N, C-alpha and C positions, 0 to 999 in steps of 0.2 A: 887784829886790827880793830880800830874803834867802830862800834856799831851803835846806832840809836834806832830803836824800833818802836814806832808809834802804833797804838791801837785804840779802839773805842769810838771811832767815828761812826757816822750813820745818817740815816734819814729820819728826822724828827719833826714834829709839829711846833709851830710858834708857841712859846711858853714852856716847852719841855726842857728837860735837863739831860746833859751827857757828861761823862767823865772820860777824858782822854788820859792815856798812860804812855809813858816813854821809858822803855827799859834800855839802860846803857850797859855796854860791855867793852872791854879792851882799854879802859881808862881808869885812873884813880878818881873816883866820883867826887870825893871831897875837895879836889883841886879845881873844880869847875863850877862856874856860874851856869845855871840852866835857864833856858828861855823857851817861850812858845811864840811862834810867828804864824801869820796866815797869808794866803794869797788867793784872791778871788780872780775869776777869769778876766783877762784884760787889764789887771791892776798889778802894781808892784807889791812885792812881799812887804808886810808891815808887822811891826812889833805888837804883841798882845800882852805878854806878862813875862817877868823874870824873877828869879829867886837866887839869893846869894848862896855861898858855899855852905854856910851853917844853917840856912833856912830861916834865919832870924830877920831877914829883910826882903821885902817883896816890892814890886812896882808894877803898875798896870797902865795900859793905854786908857785914855779917858772914856773911850766908847765901851769898855767892859767893866769899869769900876763899879763895884757893888753887885755885879752879876757873876763874875768869874773869880775863881780862887786857885792860885798855884801853890803846890806843896811838893815836898820831896821826902823820900824815905831812903836814908843812906844805907840801911841794911839790905834793902832790895835793889839799890842803885836805880831807882825809878823816880821820875818826876811826873806829877799829875796836873791836870787842868780840869777843875770842876766848872762846868758851864751851866748856869741857871738862866731861866727866862730868855731862852734863845729867840732870836729874831731872824727874819729872812735875810737881813743884811749881814748876819754872821756866817752865811754860806760861803765856804772857802775850803781850800786844802790847808790843814793845820800841820805845821812843822815844829818838831822839837829840835833844839840846838844846844850845843855845849861850848862854853867859852873858857879857855884856860886862864885862871886868875888865882894862882896858888897862895899868894901872900896878902890877900886883900879881902875885906868884907864888903867890898863894893859890888854892884851889879852893873849890867850893861844893856842898853836897849838898841844898839846899833847892829843892823843886819851884818854889816861888813866885819864886825869884831868877832863874830863867832867862828870857831874852828871846825866844828863838826855838825852835820845836819842829818836828820832822819829822812825817810823817803816820803813822809807826809801821810795824813789820813783825812779823808773827805768828810766834811760835815755839811749837810744839806738841810735847810729849813725853808720849805716852800712858802710862798706868799699866798 
């Protein structure tokens, strides 16, 4: 079955960096757009970043532009989220997701469009 396993979260200070990883299995990685989303306590899950199948196109939420970078490694079937200059408002559970889109170079930012989700990894940036 399909599994997405996130890792790399933790407790860091404001201004620090983290790199999240999401290892995929049970799917043909090249057929999927990959995305990162996050959910803070009491808030809805929100889009953070997405990368298309080839890795040639990325898109970011405004609140992370210039600070976060999404990338993917097809050989390792892994997607990454490099997070720099972390802020207290970045505190959330971060989820990796896969969206089946085999014949397109598009990407997707809608939570409801994604087919598979990881279990999440906590990122905490104290104020």
